[in-house]
C-alpha positions in Angstrom: 0.4 -0.1 0.2 1.6 3.2 -1.2 0.6 6.6 0.3 1.6 9.9 -0.4 1.2 13.0 1.1 0.2 16.0 -0.5 2.0 19.8 1.2 -0.3 22.6 0.7 -0.9 25.8 2.9 -1.9 24.2 6.7 -1.7 25.1 9.8 2.3 24.4 11.3 0.7 21.3 13.6 -0.5 19.8 9.9 2.4 19.9 8.8 4.5 18.4 11.5 2.2 15.7 11.5 2.0 15.0 7.6 5.8 14.9 8.0 5.5 13.0 10.6 3.3 10.3 8.3 6.1 10.8 5.9 8.7 9.8 8.0 7.2 7.0 9.6 6.2 5.5 6.3 9.8 6.4 5.0 10.9 4.2 8.0 8.8 1.4 7.0 9.4 0.7 3.6 13.1 0.8 4.2 12.5 -2.0 6.6 9.9 -3.7 3.8 13.2 -3.2 1.4 15.6 -4.7 4.0 13.0 -7.4 4.5 13.1 -8.1 0.4 16.3 -7.7 -0.2 17.2 -11.1 2.5 14.7 -12.8 0.4 16.3 -12.3 -2.5 19.3 -13.4 -1.6 18.2 -16.3 0.0 16.8 -17.1 -3.3 19.7 -16.4 -5.4 21.6 -18.8 -3.2 19.0 -21.6 -3.8 19.0 -20.8 -7.8 22.8 -20.7 -7.4 22.9 -24.3 -6.2 20.2 -25.8 -8.2 22.3 -24.5 -11.1 25.4 -25.0 -10.2 25.6 -28.3 -8.2 22.3 -30.1 -9.1 21.3 -28.9 -12.5 24.9 -28.2 -13.1 23.9 -25.8 -15.7 24.9 -22.5 -17.0 21.2 -21.3 -18.1 17.7 -22.2 -17.6 15.1 -21.6 -20.1 11.4 -21.7 -19.5 8.0 -20.6 -20.6 6.5 -18.9 -18.1 3.5 -20.8 -16.1 1.9 -17.9 -15.6 2.2 -17.0 -19.0 3.0 -19.2 -21.9 3.6 -16.1 -24.3 6.5 -15.2 -22.1 10.1 -17.0 -22.2 12.1 -16.7 -18.7 15.6 -16.9 -19.1 17.6 -17.3 -15.4 21.9 -17.2 -16.6 24.8 -18.4 -13.6 26.4 -14.7 -13.8 30.0 -16.1 -12.1 31.8 -12.3 -12.1 35.3 -12.3 -11.7 38.3 -9.1 -11.5 41.5 -8.7 -12.2 44.0 -8.0 -8.9 47.2 -6.6 -9.3 49.3 -7.0 -6.9 51.4 -3.8 -7.8 54.4 -4.2 -5.7 55.6 -7.5 -7.4 54.7 -5.5 -10.9 56.9 -2.5 -10.3 59.7 -4.9 -9.5 59.7 -6.5 -12.3 59.2 -3.9 -15.4 61.5 -1.7 -12.9 61.1 2.0 -11.7 61.7 3.9 -15.3 58.7 2.1 -17.0 56.7 2.0 -13.8 56.7 5.5 -14.0 55.7 5.9 -17.5 52.4 3.5 -16.5 51.3 5.4 -13.2 50.0 8.9 -12.2 50.7 10.8 -8.9 47.6 12.2 -7.1 47.2 14.1 -4.1 47.1 12.4 -0.7 45.1 13.9 1.7 46.8 13.6 4.6 50.4 14.8 3.4 48.3 18.2 2.4 46.6 18.2 5.9 50.4 17.7 6.8 51.9 20.9 4.6 48.5 23.4 5.5 49.4 22.6 9.7 52.6 23.0 8.8 53.0 26.7 7.0 54.0 25.1 4.0 50.7 26.0 2.1 48.4 28.6 3.3 44.4 27.2 4.0 43.7 30.2 1.5 45.8 28.8 -1.4 44.1 25.2 -0.7 40.4 27.1 -0.3 40.8 29.1 -3.8 41.0 25.6 -5.3 38.1 23.5 -3.6 34.9 23.0 -4.3 31.7 21.8 -2.3 29.8 19.3 -4.5 26.5 18.7 -3.7 25.1 15.5 -3.5 21.3 14.1 -3.1 19.8 14.6 -0.2 18.0 12.0 2.1 16.4 11.6 5.3 18.2 9.4 7.6 15.8 8.0 10.3 16.7 7.0 13.6 14.6 4.6 16.0 15.3 4.4 19.8 13.0 1.5 21.5 12.5 2.1 25.6 
């Protein structure tokens, strides 16, 4: 069930009541989302076990039992990512090649240290900085008594 809160010119008490309803609904939806994500995780694990261990296949295609005009395909995806041992690579290619394939990046801790020691002024850093706004959200906290 979804509820929609509309805003109009209301008294402060009515506006507060409407805001409370919105925050409570948001809390409830986030709770439902967590429950659904947990269920998805369990069903996904079960599906992986069926495809990988029981059926020993990577893909299963079938007609939707509720609508024979729809074909459903479930495909087992086993992604990987490449992890480089940079220290080992650096030793193998040498410093000259290493400098050609890497970039120097700002170390914020060293920057803060340089400002603290007076090597760089705070105004210099401020003139080179800006804030980028992010999407606003409402944090929900609950305390049980």
